C-alpha positions as CSV (number, residue, x, y, z in Angstrom):
1,M,133.2,157.6,47.4
2,K,129.4,158.4,47.4
3,L,128.0,161.6,45.5
4,S,126.7,163.2,48.4
5,F,130.2,162.4,50.2
6,K,131.8,164.2,47.1
7,I,129.5,167.3,47.4
8,I,130.3,167.3,51.2
9,F,133.9,167.0,50.6
10,I,133.9,170.3,48.0
11,L,132.3,172.4,50.4
12,M,134.4,171.5,53.5
13,L,137.6,171.4,51.2
14,C,136.8,175.4,50.5
15,L,136.2,176.4,53.9
16,T,138.7,173.8,55.6
17,F,141.6,173.6,53.8
18,M,142.0,176.9,51.6
19,G,145.6,177.7,51.2
20,C,146.4,174.8,53.3
21,G,147.6,172.4,50.2
22,V,145.6,172.4,47.3
23,D,145.6,175.0,44.6
24,R,142.1,175.3,44.1
25,P,138.6,173.6,44.8
26,P,137.8,171.2,41.8
27,E,135.2,172.6,39.3
28,D,131.6,171.3,38.7
29,G,131.8,167.9,37.7
30,E,135.7,167.2,38.3
31,A,135.5,165.8,41.8
32,N,133.8,162.9,40.9
33,D,136.5,161.9,38.0
34,L,139.1,162.8,40.6
35,I,140.3,159.9,43.2
36,V,140.3,162.7,46.0
37,V,143.4,161.4,48.6
38,G,144.3,162.9,52.1
39,F,148.1,163.0,52.9
40,S,149.1,163.8,56.6
41,Q,153.0,164.8,56.2
42,I,155.1,165.1,59.3
43,G,156.8,168.6,58.3
44,A,159.0,170.4,55.9
45,E,162.3,169.4,58.4
46,S,164.8,168.6,55.7
47,N,165.7,168.0,51.9
48,W,164.7,164.6,52.3
49,R,161.3,165.3,53.5
50,V,160.8,168.0,51.1
51,A,161.6,165.8,48.1
52,N,159.1,162.8,49.7
53,T,156.5,166.1,49.9
54,E,157.3,166.7,46.0
55,S,157.5,163.1,45.0
56,I,153.8,162.5,46.7
57,Q,152.2,165.8,45.0
58,A,154.2,164.9,41.6
59,A,152.7,161.9,41.7
60,L,148.8,162.5,42.6
61,S,148.2,165.2,40.6
62,E,144.7,166.2,38.7
63,E,146.7,165.6,35.5
64,N,146.8,162.0,36.8
65,G,143.8,161.4,38.2
66,F,144.1,162.2,41.8
67,M,142.8,165.7,44.1
68,L,145.4,165.8,46.9
69,I,144.8,167.2,49.9
70,L,148.0,167.9,51.7
71,D,148.2,169.2,55.6
72,N,151.8,170.0,57.0
73,A,151.8,168.6,60.8
74,R,154.4,170.6,61.2
75,Q,156.3,167.7,63.4
76,Q,153.5,167.5,65.8
77,Q,151.9,163.9,66.1
78,E,148.5,165.9,67.3
79,N,148.2,167.7,64.2
80,Q,148.4,164.9,62.2
81,L,145.8,162.9,64.3
82,K,143.4,165.7,63.5
83,A,144.1,165.8,59.8
84,V,143.4,162.2,59.3
85,R,140.2,162.8,61.4
86,T,139.5,165.5,59.3
87,F,139.9,163.4,56.0
88,I,137.4,160.9,57.7
89,Q,135.3,163.5,57.8
90,Q,135.3,164.3,54.5
91,G,134.7,161.1,52.8
92,V,138.1,161.1,51.1
93,D,138.9,157.6,48.9
94,Y,142.2,157.1,50.5
95,I,144.5,158.6,53.1
96,V,148.8,158.6,52.7
97,L,149.7,159.0,56.4
98,A,154.0,159.7,57.0
99,P,154.0,159.3,60.3
100,I,155.5,161.0,63.2
101,V,156.2,158.6,65.3
102,E,155.1,154.5,65.8
103,S,153.0,154.6,68.8
104,G,149.3,156.2,69.0
105,W,147.9,155.7,66.0
106,E,145.4,152.6,66.8
107,S,141.9,154.5,67.6
108,V,141.9,157.1,64.3
109,L,143.2,154.1,62.3
110,E,140.5,152.3,63.8
111,E,137.7,155.2,62.4
112,A,139.1,155.0,59.0
113,K,139.0,151.1,58.9
114,R,135.1,151.4,59.9
115,E,134.3,154.1,57.1
116,G,136.3,151.9,54.9
117,I,138.9,154.3,53.9
118,P,141.9,152.4,52.9
119,V,145.5,153.7,54.7
120,I,148.2,153.9,53.0
121,I,151.4,154.4,55.5
122,V,154.6,155.9,53.8
123,D,158.1,156.8,55.2
124,R,157.9,155.6,58.9
125,R,156.0,152.8,60.3
126,V,152.8,152.2,62.0
127,N,153.2,150.5,65.5
128,V,149.2,148.5,66.4
129,G,148.0,145.8,67.4
130,N,146.0,144.8,64.7
131,Q,148.0,145.0,61.2
132,G,144.8,145.4,59.1
133,L,143.8,148.7,60.1
134,Y,146.3,149.9,57.3
135,T,146.4,148.5,54.2
136,T,150.0,149.1,52.9
137,W,153.7,150.4,54.0
138,V,155.5,152.4,51.8
139,G,159.3,153.2,52.7
140,A,163.2,152.5,53.1
141,N,164.8,149.7,55.1
142,F,166.4,151.4,57.8
143,R,167.8,148.2,59.6
144,Q,169.4,147.4,56.0
145,E,170.6,151.3,55.6
146,A,172.3,151.0,59.2
147,E,174.1,147.8,58.4
148,T,175.3,149.1,55.7
149,A,176.7,151.8,57.0
150,V,178.9,149.7,60.1
151,S,179.7,147.5,57.3
152,W,181.4,150.7,55.4
153,L,182.8,151.4,58.9
154,E,184.2,148.1,59.5
155,E,186.3,147.6,56.1
156,E,187.4,151.2,56.2
157,L,188.9,150.4,60.0
158,L,190.5,147.3,58.5
159,S,192.0,148.7,55.4
160,S,193.3,151.7,57.6
161,G,195.2,149.3,60.6
162,R,192.8,150.5,63.0
163,E,190.6,147.1,63.4
164,D,192.2,146.9,67.1
165,E,191.6,150.6,68.3
166,T,189.6,152.1,70.5
167,V,186.9,153.7,68.6
168,N,184.8,156.6,69.9
169,I,181.5,157.1,68.1
170,L,179.4,160.1,68.4
171,H,176.0,159.5,67.4
172,V,173.1,161.9,66.5
173,Q,169.9,160.4,66.6
174,G,166.7,162.1,64.4
175,T,162.9,161.9,66.3
176,L,162.9,159.7,69.1
177,G,160.3,157.5,68.5
178,G,160.5,157.2,64.6
179,T,160.9,154.0,62.6
180,A,164.3,156.0,60.9
181,Q,165.6,156.5,64.3
182,I,164.8,153.0,65.9
183,E,166.2,151.1,63.2
184,R,169.3,153.5,62.2
185,S,170.2,153.0,66.2
186,A,169.6,149.8,66.6
187,G,172.1,149.1,63.9
188,L,174.7,150.8,65.2
189,E,174.2,149.4,68.3
190,A,174.2,146.1,67.5
191,A,177.3,147.1,65.9
192,V,178.6,148.1,69.1
193,E,177.8,144.9,71.1
194,R,179.9,143.0,68.5
195,H,182.7,145.3,68.6
196,S,184.4,145.1,72.2
197,N,186.7,148.3,70.7
198,W,183.6,150.4,69.6
199,V,182.1,152.9,72.3
200,I,179.3,154.8,71.8
201,A,180.3,157.9,73.2
202,A,177.1,160.0,73.6
203,Q,174.0,159.7,72.0
204,L,172.4,163.3,71.1
205,V,169.2,164.0,69.5
206,G,169.1,166.7,66.8
207,E,165.7,165.8,65.5
208,Y,166.6,165.4,61.6
209,T,167.4,169.6,61.6
210,Q,170.8,171.0,60.6
211,A,170.1,173.8,63.6
212,K,169.3,170.8,66.0
213,G,172.3,169.5,65.0
214,Y,174.6,171.8,64.8
215,E,173.4,172.9,68.6
216,V,173.5,169.4,70.3
217,V,176.9,168.5,68.9
218,L,178.8,172.4,69.5
219,E,177.5,171.9,73.3
220,Y,178.9,168.2,73.4
221,L,182.1,169.5,71.6
222,K,183.5,172.1,73.6
223,Q,183.3,169.4,76.8
224,N,184.8,166.3,74.8
225,Q,186.5,166.2,71.2
226,D,188.2,162.6,72.0
227,I,185.3,161.4,69.0
228,D,186.7,158.9,65.8
229,V,183.4,158.4,64.2
230,L,180.2,161.0,63.9
231,Y,177.1,159.0,62.8
232,C,174.3,161.1,61.5
233,E,171.4,159.4,60.9
234,N,170.2,161.8,58.3
235,D,172.6,164.4,56.4
236,D,170.9,167.9,57.8
237,M,172.2,167.1,61.3
238,A,175.3,166.2,59.5
239,F,175.8,169.6,58.0
240,G,175.5,170.7,61.6
241,A,177.8,168.4,62.7
242,M,180.4,169.9,60.6
243,E,179.6,173.3,61.4
244,A,180.0,172.7,64.7
245,M,184.0,170.7,64.1
246,D,184.8,173.8,61.6
247,E,183.9,176.2,64.1
248,L,186.7,174.2,66.9
249,N,188.7,173.2,64.4
250,I,188.6,169.5,65.0
251,A,189.3,167.9,61.3
252,Y,187.0,165.4,59.6
253,G,186.2,163.7,56.3
254,A,188.1,161.7,53.7
255,E,191.4,163.5,54.5
256,G,191.8,162.4,57.9
257,G,189.9,163.3,61.0
258,V,186.5,162.4,61.8
259,I,185.1,159.5,60.3
260,V,181.8,161.6,59.3
261,I,178.8,158.8,58.1
262,S,175.5,160.5,57.0
263,F,172.2,159.0,56.1
264,D,169.5,160.1,53.1
265,A,172.1,161.0,50.6
266,A,170.6,164.1,48.9
267,R,172.0,166.1,46.6
268,T,173.8,169.0,49.1
269,A,175.3,165.5,50.9
270,L,176.1,163.4,47.7
271,E,178.3,166.8,46.9
272,A,179.9,167.2,50.4
273,C,180.9,163.6,50.0
274,M,182.7,164.3,46.7
275,E,184.4,167.1,48.4
276,G,185.6,164.9,51.0
277,K,183.4,166.2,53.9
278,I,181.3,163.1,54.4
279,N,183.1,160.0,54.2
280,L,179.8,157.8,53.4
281,C,176.0,158.8,52.3
282,V,173.6,156.0,52.4
283,E,170.8,156.6,50.8
284,C,167.5,156.7,52.0
285,N,165.3,157.2,48.9
286,P,161.7,159.7,49.4
287,L,160.5,159.2,46.2
288,H,157.5,157.3,47.1
289,G,154.9,158.9,45.1
290,P,155.0,156.5,41.8
291,K,154.9,153.6,43.9
292,V,151.7,155.5,46.3
293,A,149.8,156.0,43.1
294,E,150.8,152.7,41.3
295,L,149.1,151.4,44.7
296,I,146.0,153.4,44.4
297,W,145.2,152.5,41.0
298,Q,145.9,148.6,41.9
299,M,143.6,149.1,44.7
300,E,141.3,150.8,42.1
301,S,141.2,147.5,40.1
302,G,140.7,145.6,43.0
303,V,144.3,144.5,43.6
304,L,145.1,144.2,46.8
305,P,149.0,145.6,47.9
306,P,151.8,143.6,49.5
307,K,151.7,144.3,52.8
308,E,155.1,146.2,52.9
309,I,156.9,147.5,49.5
310,F,160.5,148.6,50.1
311,V,162.5,151.1,47.8
312,E,165.6,150.8,45.9
313,E,168.3,152.3,47.7
314,G,172.4,152.6,47.6
315,S,175.5,153.7,49.4
316,F,177.9,156.7,48.2
317,T,182.0,157.3,49.2
318,T,184.3,159.8,48.3
319,E,185.8,158.1,45.4
320,M,182.6,157.0,43.6
321,L,181.2,160.3,43.2
322,T,181.3,162.3,39.9
323,E,179.5,165.3,38.8
324,E,177.3,163.0,36.3
325,I,176.0,160.9,39.1
326,I,174.8,164.0,41.5
327,A,173.6,165.9,38.0
328,G,171.8,162.4,37.2
329,R,170.1,162.6,40.9
330,A,166.0,163.3,41.4
331,Y,166.6,164.9,44.9
């Protein structure tokens, strides 16, 4: 970054981002030594999102050679577009973007490219005609997560002698248009097409929050309680759905009743799974920070990173969980 951009950055940082994610402005000369990164985060709608933010903050710390500008978009794409354009105006070294939805990014990414600012996409993807508008993407294999879930459900139904029964699935979706929602939904829908006895009873939009998950599931179950499987696209919505089932005295979990499948596998969900309230937790690893930092240092040394990088993930059932496993989790 040119010195003039550094000076402009310091001035604009003090005026624009005071109290919005930076603990303090850099000291004299400090900005010349640090790699300045602007990070546009979706929000703080779930435990997963909070862990994702904390991971990136920890990895892109001043101690590690970075000056991080964090902007919380509060679930609004227009806020993200504004933040990214502000980062461009400030002349940051890198932009990290966790897009709320896949579409609508062409123009702002073209602006970043014209200014020579590499963009790292994390978590959800962007749908752009020119893949050269961003440098790399880091995140989870959401479709594989869905395949893990439906494969487990197939085996569970087979082992319990229910493979030929009609299976009514209540599908609670995340924010529509985001990559996790698109691919987790697609995996379930493909499985339903393969199994003539599997039926999606309803698709409800829970927006990845416990409150919305509770609201939409409660409203649905008041009218129709004929469900066999609850497929929730994140832990927080699963907690909301379980709250609704508790209110209506509907049995669920490992002891019988509705089979509960959840995605993310945060510690609180694993605790619920070990207690038998959730049958399957499919992991979605939020700890992207170390990989993002590694990629930036690679680019600093002139190495072009791969176009996409998947983080490692697993899945958990009631039978396999222990207190030691949960205690060892980082989120």
